[in-house]
C-alpha positions in Angstrom: 6.9 -10.5 -32.0 4.5 -11.2 -29.4 0.9 -12.3 -30.4 -1.5 -10.4 -29.8 -4.6 -13.2 -30.5 -3.4 -15.3 -27.5 -5.8 -15.6 -24.8 -5.7 -13.7 -21.9 -7.4 -13.8 -18.2 -7.5 -10.4 -16.6 -7.7 -10.5 -12.9 -7.8 -7.9 -9.9 -4.6 -7.9 -7.7 -7.0 -9.6 -4.9 -7.8 -11.9 -6.9 -4.4 -13.0 -8.4 -3.1 -12.9 -4.4 -6.1 -15.6 -3.5 -4.7 -17.5 -6.8 -1.3 -17.3 -5.0 -2.3 -18.1 -1.9 -3.8 -21.2 -3.5 -1.0 -22.2 -5.3 1.6 -21.4 -1.8 -0.9 -23.7 -0.1 -0.4 -27.2 -2.9 2.4 -26.4 -5.1 5.3 -25.3 -2.4 6.0 -28.6 -1.6 8.2 -29.2 -4.7 10.1 -26.4 -4.5 12.3 -28.7 -1.6 13.1 -31.4 -4.8 14.2 -28.3 -6.7 17.0 -27.3 -4.0 14.8 -23.8 -3.5 14.0 -22.2 0.0 12.2 -19.7 1.2 14.4 -16.8 3.0 12.4 -14.3 5.0 14.1 -12.4 8.6 12.6 -14.3 11.1 11.4 -11.1 13.5 9.5 -9.8 10.7 7.5 -13.5 10.4 7.2 -13.0 13.9 5.6 -9.6 13.6 3.5 -10.4 10.9 1.8 -13.5 12.4 1.1 -11.8 15.6 -0.6 -8.4 13.3 -2.3 -11.7 11.5 -3.9 -13.3 14.9 -5.4 -9.8 16.0 -7.2 -9.1 12.8 -8.7 -12.6 12.2 -9.5 -13.1 16.1 -6.7 -15.8 16.6 -8.5 -18.2 13.9 -6.2 -21.0 12.3 -3.7 -19.9 10.6 -0.9 -21.5 8.1 2.4 -20.4 7.2 0.6 -19.5 3.3 -1.2 -16.9 5.3 2.0 -15.3 6.7 4.2 -15.3 3.3 0.8 -12.9 2.1 0.7 -10.7 4.5 4.1 -10.3 4.3 4.3 -9.7 0.7 1.0 -7.0 1.1 3.4 -5.6 3.8 6.2 -5.6 1.3 8.9 -7.1 3.8 11.4 -8.9 2.1 10.7 -12.5 1.3 13.4 -14.6 -1.1 13.8 -18.2 -3.0 16.8 -19.0 -2.7 18.8 -21.8 -5.0 20.8 -24.0 -2.7 21.7 -25.8 -5.7 22.5 -24.0 -8.7 22.7 -20.0 -7.8 20.8 -19.5 -10.1 17.1 -18.6 -9.3 17.6 -16.8 -6.7 14.8 -14.1 -6.2 13.5 -11.5 -4.3 9.5 -11.5 -4.1 7.8 -8.2 -4.9 3.9 -8.8 -4.6 3.4 -5.8 -7.9 5.8 -7.9 -9.6 4.2 -11.4 -9.2 1.0 -9.6 -10.5 2.7 -8.4 -13.9 3.9 -12.1 -14.3 0.6 -13.3 -14.4 0.7 -13.2 -18.4 3.5 -15.9 -18.0 1.1 -18.7 -16.5 -0.2 -21.3 -19.2 -4.2 -20.7 -19.9 -4.2 -24.1 -18.7 -3.1 -24.3 -16.0 -4.7 -20.5 -15.1 -8.2 -22.2 -15.7 -7.7 -24.9 -13.4 -6.8 -23.1 -10.4 -9.2 -20.5 -11.0 -12.2 -22.9 -12.0 -10.7 -25.0 -8.7 -10.0 -27.9 -10.7 -6.5 -27.6 -10.2 -3.7 -29.8 -8.6 -0.2 -29.8 -7.5 1.6 -29.0 -11.4 -1.0 -26.8 -11.7 0.2 -24.5 -8.6 3.6 -25.4 -9.2 3.5 -23.9 -12.4 1.6 -20.9 -11.5 4.7 -20.2 -8.6 7.2 -21.1 -11.0 5.7 -18.6 -13.7 5.3 -16.2 -11.7 8.2 -16.4 -9.3 11.1 -17.3 -12.4 9.0 -15.8 -15.9 8.6 -19.1 -16.9 8.5 -23.2 -15.9 12.1 -24.2 -15.3 11.4 -27.1 -13.2 9.7 -30.3 -15.1 
């Protein structure tokens, strides 16, 4: 039975996307050590990057900017488990957003308050991607 007294933070999808972006920037580097890679179509990436550049007047962009835009455009991105083949996930922004409540409250608060570290971001990503913290 779910504990209805557990405190939860409700975020708009836009705010969630901002936190996802921050977490990708600061927590994704752990994924290599977990044997996970991010897989996407190179042509989709190139088209999205070109579109992003036009929309943002060719300002400096990073890989995470393009990943977020690809998710917003519903282009296929997957997490591939190269070691155990257990944690393969197709990423969908709506589904990731629906998993927000699974992020430990202290990690989420740290990210919202901009008092976070890579471990908070890693916990956020694992919970929205895998619905739990799998790798410690």
